[in-house]
Residue frames as qw, qx, qy, qz and C-alpha x, y, z in Angstrom:
[[0.269, 0.352, 0.615, 0.652, 171.92, -118.41, -189.47],
 [0.106, 0.198, 0.144, -0.964, 170.44, -114.92, -189.90],
 [0.454, 0.545, 0.624, -0.326, 166.75, -114.49, -190.60],
 [0.371, 0.379, 0.558, 0.638, 165.75, -113.86, -194.19],
 [0.015, 0.255, 0.122, -0.959, 165.09, -110.16, -194.69],
 [0.418, 0.605, 0.619, -0.274, 161.49, -109.25, -195.58],
 [0.364, 0.351, 0.498, 0.704, 160.77, -108.04, -199.10],
 [0.013, -0.339, -0.206, 0.918, 159.82, -104.38, -199.48],
 [0.465, 0.310, -0.176, -0.810, 157.61, -104.44, -202.57],
 [0.427, 0.151, 0.891, -0.039, 155.02, -106.95, -203.71],
 [0.362, 0.179, -0.421, -0.812, 152.75, -107.44, -206.70],
 [0.813, 0.087, 0.313, -0.483, 149.54, -109.41, -207.33],
 [0.346, -0.231, 0.869, 0.268, 150.34, -112.89, -208.60],
 [0.526, 0.176, -0.413, -0.722, 147.05, -113.15, -210.47],
 [0.526, -0.081, -0.845, -0.058, 146.44, -116.46, -208.72],
 [0.555, -0.632, -0.137, -0.524, 143.73, -116.47, -206.07],
 [0.884, -0.420, -0.186, 0.084, 145.28, -119.04, -203.72],
 [0.717, 0.111, -0.153, 0.671, 148.77, -117.54, -204.00],
 [0.219, -0.915, -0.229, 0.250, 148.02, -113.85, -203.45],
 [0.183, 0.951, -0.248, -0.001, 150.79, -111.26, -203.62],
 [0.911, -0.032, 0.020, 0.410, 154.40, -112.19, -204.35],
 [0.399, -0.600, 0.161, 0.674, 157.69, -110.25, -204.21],
 [0.379, 0.793, -0.045, -0.476, 157.92, -107.74, -207.05],
 [0.180, 0.641, -0.667, -0.335, 160.85, -109.42, -208.83],
 [0.475, -0.043, 0.878, -0.040, 159.53, -113.00, -208.70],
 [0.344, 0.135, -0.623, -0.690, 158.10, -114.66, -211.79],
 [0.746, 0.088, 0.477, -0.457, 155.02, -116.82, -212.25],
 [0.284, 0.373, -0.789, -0.397, 155.70, -119.97, -214.27],
 [0.904, -0.053, -0.177, -0.386, 153.88, -123.19, -215.00],
 [0.774, -0.429, 0.467, -0.015, 155.13, -126.26, -213.15],
 [0.894, 0.318, 0.250, 0.191, 156.10, -127.82, -216.51],
 [0.434, 0.814, -0.152, 0.353, 158.51, -124.92, -217.18],
 [0.327, -0.780, 0.455, -0.278, 160.19, -125.27, -213.80],
 [0.529, -0.330, 0.778, -0.074, 160.52, -129.03, -213.38],
 [0.554, 0.361, -0.599, -0.452, 160.97, -131.73, -216.03],
 [0.902, -0.185, 0.245, -0.303, 159.46, -135.17, -215.50],
 [0.081, 0.477, -0.868, -0.107, 161.85, -138.11, -215.46],
 [0.873, 0.049, 0.205, -0.440, 159.54, -140.92, -216.54],
 [0.355, 0.555, -0.747, -0.090, 162.32, -143.47, -216.90],
 [0.946, -0.179, -0.070, -0.260, 161.50, -147.14, -216.50],
 [0.418, -0.603, 0.679, -0.012, 163.87, -149.52, -214.75],
 [0.850, 0.220, 0.478, 0.022, 163.98, -151.74, -217.85],
 [0.783, -0.002, -0.587, 0.205, 166.56, -153.05, -218.39],
 [0.647, -0.718, -0.230, 0.114, 167.23, -153.16, -214.66],
 [0.391, 0.641, -0.281, 0.597, 169.65, -150.46, -213.58],
 [0.120, -0.415, 0.575, -0.695, 168.88, -150.48, -209.88],
 [0.582, -0.339, -0.736, -0.075, 167.54, -152.90, -207.29],
 [0.184, -0.106, -0.518, 0.829, 167.67, -150.25, -204.54],
 [0.159, -0.669, -0.659, -0.303, 164.03, -149.67, -203.68],
 [0.085, 0.128, -0.257, 0.954, 163.10, -146.23, -202.43],
 [0.173, -0.634, -0.749, 0.082, 160.13, -145.33, -200.26],
 [0.020, 0.388, 0.042, 0.921, 158.35, -142.01, -199.74],
 [0.328, -0.578, -0.707, 0.243, 156.61, -140.92, -196.56],
 [0.086, -0.906, -0.211, -0.356, 155.04, -137.70, -195.31],
 [0.603, -0.786, 0.053, 0.125, 157.26, -137.68, -192.21],
 [0.640, -0.474, 0.408, 0.446, 160.66, -138.62, -193.67],
 [0.370, 0.720, -0.345, -0.475, 160.47, -137.92, -197.39],
 [0.831, 0.387, -0.388, -0.098, 162.47, -140.28, -199.62],
 [0.482, -0.589, 0.634, -0.138, 164.21, -143.08, -197.72],
 [0.266, 0.290, -0.901, -0.182, 165.70, -146.50, -198.42],
 [0.807, -0.215, -0.263, -0.484, 163.01, -149.14, -198.27],
 [0.731, 0.062, -0.628, 0.261, 165.54, -151.51, -196.66],
 [0.180, 0.154, -0.543, 0.806, 165.63, -149.20, -193.62],
 [0.533, -0.344, -0.122, -0.764, 161.85, -149.12, -193.08],
 [0.058, 0.034, -0.926, 0.372, 160.45, -150.86, -190.02],
 [0.314, 0.445, 0.652, -0.528, 156.79, -149.78, -190.19],
 [0.533, 0.664, 0.146, -0.504, 154.11, -149.30, -192.86],
 [0.346, -0.282, 0.760, 0.472, 155.87, -151.67, -195.19],
 [0.596, 0.465, -0.160, -0.635, 154.64, -151.43, -198.78],
 [0.844, 0.101, 0.526, 0.028, 154.08, -154.44, -200.96],
 [0.114, 0.674, -0.512, -0.520, 156.79, -154.31, -203.63],
 [0.911, 0.364, -0.045, -0.190, 156.67, -156.38, -206.78],
 [0.788, -0.320, 0.407, 0.333, 159.47, -158.87, -207.34],
 [0.640, 0.479, 0.350, 0.488, 159.90, -157.69, -210.93],
 [0.321, -0.566, -0.041, 0.758, 162.14, -154.60, -210.74],
 [0.198, 0.151, 0.530, 0.811, 161.34, -153.69, -214.35],
 [0.120, -0.724, -0.653, -0.188, 157.88, -152.60, -213.15],
 [0.349, -0.770, -0.238, 0.479, 159.39, -149.62, -211.34],
 [0.367, 0.884, 0.020, 0.290, 160.67, -146.20, -212.37],
 [0.678, 0.030, -0.251, 0.690, 164.06, -144.69, -211.67],
 [0.205, -0.973, -0.089, -0.058, 164.73, -141.77, -209.36],
 [0.650, 0.375, -0.252, 0.611, 168.09, -140.02, -209.30],
 [0.443, -0.398, -0.365, 0.715, 169.86, -138.07, -206.57],
 [0.012, -0.277, -0.064, 0.959, 168.26, -134.61, -206.17],
 [0.207, -0.325, -0.697, -0.605, 165.11, -135.63, -208.05],
 [0.390, -0.068, 0.373, -0.839, 161.84, -134.38, -206.57],
 [0.204, -0.137, -0.955, -0.163, 159.54, -137.33, -205.93],
 [0.503, -0.104, 0.160, -0.843, 155.76, -137.13, -205.48],
 [0.179, 0.223, 0.954, -0.087, 153.27, -139.77, -204.47],
 [0.153, -0.223, -0.481, -0.834, 150.48, -138.96, -206.94],
 [0.504, -0.525, -0.619, -0.295, 147.83, -140.14, -204.48],
 [0.588, -0.614, -0.394, 0.350, 149.24, -138.59, -201.31],
 [0.410, 0.227, -0.021, 0.883, 150.85, -135.34, -202.41],
 [0.261, -0.701, -0.267, -0.608, 147.81, -133.44, -201.12],
 [0.691, -0.718, -0.065, -0.059, 148.98, -134.26, -197.58],
 [0.172, -0.880, 0.441, 0.033, 152.69, -133.70, -198.14],
 [0.879, -0.093, 0.421, 0.205, 154.03, -136.96, -199.62],
 [0.563, 0.796, -0.097, 0.200, 156.86, -135.28, -201.49],
 [0.620, -0.688, 0.267, 0.268, 160.61, -135.32, -201.05],
 [0.385, 0.781, -0.481, -0.104, 164.02, -134.86, -202.64],
 [0.993, -0.044, -0.073, 0.081, 165.87, -138.12, -203.15],
 [0.273, -0.806, 0.514, 0.105, 169.38, -138.52, -201.76],
 [0.582, -0.192, 0.776, 0.151, 169.77, -141.78, -203.68],
 [0.439, 0.301, -0.604, -0.594, 169.69, -143.42, -207.09],
 [0.271, 0.037, 0.936, -0.222, 167.08, -146.15, -207.00],
 [0.199, -0.272, -0.749, -0.571, 163.68, -147.36, -208.15],
 [0.276, 0.099, 0.456, -0.840, 160.27, -146.11, -207.06],
 [0.418, 0.423, 0.773, -0.220, 156.65, -147.13, -207.40],
 [0.222, 0.313, 0.602, 0.700, 155.03, -146.48, -210.81],
 [0.124, -0.840, -0.518, -0.099, 152.40, -144.34, -209.04],
 [0.395, -0.673, -0.025, 0.625, 155.13, -141.88, -208.08],
 [0.470, 0.860, 0.061, 0.188, 156.07, -138.86, -210.19],
 [0.676, -0.399, 0.094, 0.612, 159.77, -137.99, -210.43],
 [0.330, 0.926, 0.116, 0.140, 161.04, -134.60, -211.58],
 [0.663, -0.150, 0.019, 0.733, 164.39, -133.00, -212.22],
 [0.054, -0.709, -0.067, 0.700, 165.28, -129.35, -212.57],
 [0.611, 0.745, 0.263, 0.046, 164.65, -127.61, -215.88],
 [0.646, 0.010, 0.171, 0.744, 167.68, -126.56, -217.93],
 [0.146, 0.644, 0.295, 0.691, 165.90, -123.39, -219.03],
 [0.373, -0.756, 0.056, -0.535, 165.04, -122.36, -215.47],
 [0.477, 0.183, -0.742, 0.434, 167.68, -123.58, -212.98],
 [0.570, -0.580, -0.004, -0.582, 166.07, -124.33, -209.65],
 [0.061, -0.330, 0.841, -0.424, 166.43, -125.98, -206.27],
 [0.576, -0.252, -0.712, -0.313, 164.33, -129.12, -205.93],
 [0.349, -0.245, -0.701, 0.572, 164.74, -128.74, -202.16],
 [0.159, 0.096, 0.132, -0.974, 162.98, -125.37, -202.34],
 [0.566, -0.056, -0.424, -0.705, 160.07, -126.96, -204.21],
 [0.479, -0.203, -0.839, 0.157, 159.92, -129.81, -201.72],
 [0.095, -0.264, -0.533, 0.799, 159.25, -127.23, -199.01],
 [0.321, 0.070, -0.183, -0.927, 156.79, -125.42, -201.26],
 [0.604, -0.121, -0.633, -0.469, 154.71, -128.55, -201.83],
 [0.423, -0.268, -0.780, 0.374, 154.68, -129.25, -198.10],
 [0.093, -0.015, 0.209, -0.973, 153.03, -125.88, -197.54],
 [0.251, 0.401, 0.801, -0.368, 149.42, -126.10, -196.33],
 [0.386, 0.617, 0.043, -0.684, 148.20, -123.47, -198.79],
 [0.287, 0.406, -0.727, -0.473, 149.67, -125.37, -201.73],
 [0.042, 0.067, 0.994, -0.074, 148.23, -128.62, -200.39],
 [0.363, 0.494, 0.534, -0.582, 144.79, -127.02, -200.17],
 [0.440, 0.574, -0.295, -0.625, 145.02, -126.07, -203.83],
 [0.163, 0.256, -0.925, -0.227, 146.17, -129.58, -204.75],
 [0.273, 0.238, 0.854, -0.372, 143.16, -130.97, -202.91],
 [0.495, 0.570, 0.171, -0.633, 140.93, -129.03, -205.31],
 [0.406, 0.519, -0.613, -0.437, 142.67, -130.82, -208.20],
 [0.283, -0.162, 0.937, -0.125, 142.18, -134.30, -206.76],
 [0.658, 0.173, -0.330, -0.654, 140.15, -136.61, -208.95],
 [0.784, 0.045, -0.576, -0.227, 138.54, -139.97, -208.38],
 [0.726, -0.518, 0.382, -0.242, 138.67, -142.57, -205.65],
 [0.526, 0.517, -0.675, -0.009, 141.67, -144.84, -205.86],
 [0.864, -0.389, 0.264, -0.181, 141.96, -148.30, -204.27],
 [0.291, 0.622, -0.727, -0.024, 145.36, -150.00, -204.24],
 [0.959, -0.120, -0.203, -0.155, 145.35, -153.78, -204.05],
 [0.202, -0.717, 0.639, -0.190, 147.83, -154.87, -201.37],
 [0.458, 0.194, -0.864, -0.080, 147.19, -158.56, -202.03],
 [0.194, -0.173, -0.908, 0.329, 145.38, -161.20, -200.00],
 [0.162, -0.695, -0.660, -0.233, 142.13, -159.26, -200.41],
 [0.354, -0.665, -0.281, 0.595, 143.48, -156.16, -198.65],
 [0.338, 0.705, 0.262, 0.566, 143.16, -152.60, -199.95],
 [0.338, -0.106, -0.297, 0.887, 144.57, -149.32, -198.73],
 [0.109, 0.656, 0.422, -0.616, 142.60, -146.18, -197.87],
 [0.461, 0.674, 0.467, 0.340, 140.92, -144.56, -200.87],
 [0.323, -0.544, 0.020, 0.774, 142.65, -141.36, -201.95],
 [0.444, 0.862, 0.128, -0.208, 142.37, -138.52, -204.42],
 [0.740, 0.008, 0.336, 0.583, 144.89, -138.57, -207.24],
 [0.090, 0.823, -0.122, -0.548, 146.58, -135.56, -208.84],
 [0.830, 0.470, 0.255, 0.158, 146.98, -136.07, -212.58],
 [0.607, -0.101, 0.233, 0.753, 150.18, -135.23, -214.45],
 [0.208, 0.586, 0.404, 0.671, 148.35, -132.73, -216.64],
 [0.343, -0.887, -0.262, -0.165, 146.91, -130.83, -213.67],
 [0.669, -0.578, 0.056, 0.464, 150.29, -130.78, -211.95],
 [0.558, 0.124, 0.334, 0.749, 152.12, -129.64, -215.09],
 [0.078, 0.678, 0.368, 0.631, 149.70, -126.75, -215.65],
 [0.486, -0.762, -0.351, 0.245, 149.84, -125.56, -212.03],
 [0.262, 0.815, -0.102, 0.507, 151.16, -121.99, -211.70],
 [0.746, -0.471, -0.244, 0.402, 153.95, -121.42, -209.20],
 [0.081, -0.979, 0.177, 0.065, 156.03, -118.52, -207.92],
 [0.886, 0.211, -0.037, 0.411, 159.58, -118.67, -209.23],
 [0.288, -0.911, 0.207, 0.211, 162.32, -116.80, -207.33],
 [0.441, 0.714, -0.544, 0.021, 165.88, -116.67, -208.63],
 [0.859, 0.012, -0.493, 0.136, 167.98, -119.76, -207.90],
 [0.295, 0.307, -0.540, 0.726, 170.05, -117.87, -205.30],
 [0.468, -0.305, 0.239, -0.794, 166.89, -117.03, -203.37],
 [0.889, -0.095, -0.319, -0.314, 165.58, -120.56, -203.66],
 [0.724, 0.110, -0.570, 0.373, 168.74, -122.04, -202.15],
 [0.031, 0.316, -0.452, 0.834, 168.81, -119.39, -199.41],
 [0.664, -0.258, 0.040, -0.700, 165.17, -120.05, -198.48],
 [0.905, -0.030, -0.414, -0.099, 165.69, -123.83, -198.53],
 [0.525, 0.212, -0.590, 0.576, 168.82, -123.56, -196.36],
 [0.239, -0.324, 0.337, -0.851, 166.97, -121.30, -193.90],
 [0.818, -0.190, -0.084, -0.536, 164.09, -123.79, -193.67],
 [0.799, 0.107, -0.561, 0.189, 166.55, -126.68, -193.23],
 [0.235, 0.278, -0.553, 0.749, 168.07, -124.81, -190.30],
 [0.473, -0.251, 0.222, -0.815, 164.72, -123.96, -188.72],
 [0.878, -0.072, -0.323, -0.346, 163.34, -127.47, -189.25],
 [0.668, 0.145, -0.626, 0.376, 166.41, -129.05, -187.64],
 [0.020, -0.278, 0.479, -0.833, 166.06, -126.66, -184.70],
 [0.692, -0.193, 0.035, -0.695, 162.38, -127.55, -184.21],
 [0.877, 0.032, -0.468, -0.100, 163.13, -131.28, -184.53],
 [0.420, 0.221, -0.656, 0.586, 165.83, -131.02, -181.85],
 [0.328, -0.242, 0.346, -0.845, 163.34, -129.26, -179.57],
 [0.836, -0.094, -0.191, -0.506, 160.74, -131.99, -180.20],
 [0.756, 0.124, -0.615, 0.186, 163.27, -134.76, -179.47],
 [0.156, 0.239, -0.604, 0.744, 164.25, -133.10, -176.18],
 [0.560, -0.192, 0.169, -0.788, 160.60, -132.73, -175.19],
 [0.882, -0.007, -0.381, -0.277, 159.94, -136.39, -175.98],
 [0.574, 0.183, -0.667, 0.439, 162.97, -137.41, -173.91],
 [0.133, -0.239, 0.471, -0.839, 161.74, -135.27, -171.04],
 [0.750, -0.129, -0.056, -0.647, 158.23, -136.74, -171.25],
 [0.830, 0.077, -0.552, 0.004, 159.71, -140.25, -171.29],
 [0.337, 0.219, -0.647, 0.647, 161.84, -139.46, -168.25],
 [0.381, -0.210, 0.309, -0.846, 158.88, -137.98, -166.36],
 [0.847, -0.066, -0.257, -0.460, 156.72, -141.02, -167.18],
 [0.706, 0.127, -0.647, 0.259, 159.46, -143.34, -165.93],
 [0.079, 0.211, -0.569, 0.791, 159.76, -141.36, -162.70],
 [0.610, -0.160, 0.065, -0.773, 155.99, -141.37, -162.32],
 [0.859, 0.003, -0.468, -0.210, 155.91, -145.13, -162.83],
 [0.515, 0.148, -0.680, 0.500, 158.66, -145.71, -160.24],
 [0.198, -0.209, 0.410, -0.865, 156.90, -143.44, -157.75],
 [0.765, -0.116, -0.156, -0.613, 153.65, -145.35, -158.33],
 [0.798, 0.050, -0.597, 0.066, 155.40, -148.67, -157.69],
 [0.273, 0.195, -0.631, 0.699, 157.03, -147.40, -154.49],
 [0.423, -0.208, 0.219, -0.854, 153.69, -146.17, -153.20],
 [0.871, -0.061, -0.150, -0.464, 152.14, -149.62, -153.67],
 [0.651, 0.218, -0.688, 0.235, 155.01, -151.66, -152.22]]
């Protein structure tokens, strides 16, 4: 895949944390780009529980092997997420807990789910990458309010976190490229991310192999 060509002209965005943006991009409020899907799973339409992590995004809860959440038995307590919805963990989005769902299922009521706006067609995958950007996360951190403790049962609580409110998220100003640019940028980042992940896997395999060889050499030296 070819590199994305640099833009030639820029303009001030009027937003301190964002800086300059390409001349032809717009600035829109989050609420005008993405529409919340606050749809309860009542009556029950899905028993497929979805999980959200910083590392893997949206995954099937049935496939998780670590950091298992405590799900309620009553599926009507959850919200629905559809394929291609953008899902946020309201208490962890400041560190990148955001992802596009590949599934139709139910998610925790503390999650926010959004679909593309009909008035401004967009790529939720592009905005997943945007909200994983460190600069955006730093701005979200400034919006965090309150200390939140989640009861995991049996007297156990999770780490206290800052929560981003719906109102603050909806009023957040974002750069809005045309849909063709959004999909191009997202595809480019998919390609680069996959390339980096392959490199990391190979390095981990090499480290594992070297450690095994080191261990065998150590055993031979002491036999």
